[in-house]
N, C-alpha and C positions, 0 to 999 in steps of 0.2 A: 304648274310645277310647284309653286309655293303651297298650294292647297294640299296636294298630296303629301308633302313633307310635314305639314302641320297636322294633318290627320294621322300620319304614322307616328309622330311624337305623342299626340294625345292617346293613341292606342297603347303605346309603350308605357306611358305613365299610368294609365288605367291598369295595366297588367301588373305593374309593380305595386300599385296600391292594393289591388286584390291579393297579391302575394303577401303583403304586410297583414292584411285582414285574416288570412289563413293562418299566418304565424301567431297572431294574437289569439286566435281561437285555439290553437294547439297549446299555447302557454296557458290559457284558461283550463284547459283539460289537465295539463301538468299540475296546476295549482290545486284543482279539485282532487286529483289522485293523491297529492301529498297530504292534504287536509283530511281526506276521508280514510286513507289506509296508513297514514303515518310513515310512508316511504319517502325519503328525500328525492325529489325530482329536479331540484335547482331550476325551477320555473323562472326565476328572475334572470337567468342567463339568456332567456328568449329576447330580452331587450337588445342584445347585441345584433342578432340578425334583423331585428325590426328597424334599428337605427341604420344598419348598413344598407337595407333595402329602400328606406326612405332617402338616404343620401343618394343612392343610384337614381331614384326618381327625380330628385331635385337637380342632379347633375345633368340628367338628360334634358330637362327643361332649358338649361342655360348653355350647354356646350355640345353635347352629343359627339363625343369622342370615343376612341377605344377605351380610354380610361373609364368612361361611364359603363362600358360593358364589363370591364374588369371589376368595378365596384359591385355591379349586379351578380356577377359570377361568385364573388367572395360571399355576398349575402345569401346567395342560394346555397352555397356549400355550407355556411354556418347554419342556415335553417335546416338543411338536411341532416347535419351532424347532430343538432340538438333533437331533432325528431326521431332520429334512429336511436339516440340514447334513451329517450322516453319510451319508445317501442320495446327496447330490451328490458327496461325496468318494469314495464307493465306486463310483459309476457313472462317475466321471471328468469331470463337468461342472465348468465354471469359474464 
């Protein structure tokens, strides 16, 4: 019983860490685009979803409550919003 719960937590933490790495990669793309083309992408705002997603992973380690899920959801929404903004800038939509 405890083994399955432990494995589930490890997989969830791994998933959030992978999500953080993806957001870091997207932030790097935004920084490159800003430096290369001179268009402001506000790449430093990607630290907000990174911090939120890391907080979700840390909260899952210790508590595993619905609050952990809420933190993860907020991090995902922030990440999606920032990525969508970058997409609109790169495609040229207003």
